[in-house]
Every structure is written in structure tokens, then in C-alpha cells.
N, C-alpha and C positions, 0 to 999 in steps of 0.2 A: 595143666597148662605148662609146658616145658618149652621155653624158648631157649634157642641157642645163642651162645655168647662167644664171640671170637675176640680175644684180646688183640688190640691193634687195629680193629675193623668197626664199622657202623653199617647198619642197614639203611639205605636210602628209601625214598617214598615209594619205589617200586618194588622194593624188597630184595634189591641186590646187595650183595656185600660189597663195601668200599674201604679202601685203606684209609684209616684216619691219620692225617698228616699231623695232626697235634699229638699223637700218642708218644713222641718221642721225650727225651728228658728236658725239663724246663730249666733253662740256662739261669734263670734267676733264682732257682732253688739251690744252686751249687754252693753258695756263701752261706755262713752261718748269719743268722738274722742278728742285727744290732738292736739294742733296745731303743736306739736313737733314730733308726730309719724310718719309723713312721712319722716321727716329728720332722725329719728333714724333708720327707715327701710332703707333708702338709705345708711347710714353709716355701718349699721351691716348687709348687705345683705346676706354675706357668712362668714363662720366661718373664712376662711383664712383671709378676709378682716378684721374682727374683731381682730383676733391675730395680725396683722400687725399694727393695730390701737393702740392696747395696748402697743405693743412694742415702737412704735414711741413716744407714750405719755410718756412711762416711761423714755425713753431718753431725751426728752424735760424737764421733771421735774428734773432728774439729773443735766443737763446742768445749769438749773435756780438756782438749790442749790448751786452748785459750783461757778457760778457768784455771788451769794449773799455771799458766804463765802469769796471770794476774796475781794470783796467791803468792808467787815466788819473784815478784818484781820484774816480770818480763823475761826471766832467764828460765830455760828449760833445765 
């Protein structure tokens, strides 16, 4: 059983060879992967998650600045 293989093509249901439009270079693979990429994708998966993350981060920074000001007599 020897099936023909043509790089850049696929066989449709009728058995006709069609050009595989996905056979080009994947632009996402051009850069070297960073170890932090997976974590970044998980954090910023959706825009709503990103907005909530930014809002929570802003609140944490404001609280830290208030605590710092209290410890130093209201002066930054």
C-alpha cells in the first residue's frame, strides 16, 4: 500500500490534490520562545482577564504607596 505524498498539497474527499494553504512558514515560530511566554499567555488569555489584572495591580500599588506614606509620616 503505497500512498503518494506531495509536500504542500492534500487530497480532498474526492481524491483530488489541493494546495495546502497552511503549508507556509508559521510566523509565530520565527522568534525564539521565551520561558515566560506560556505564563504570559495564561495571564492575558482574554481581554477581560487583562483588564481585571491591570485594575487589581493598580489597587495593590496604591495600597503599597499608602502603607509607605503611613510608615514615613505621610512623606514619600
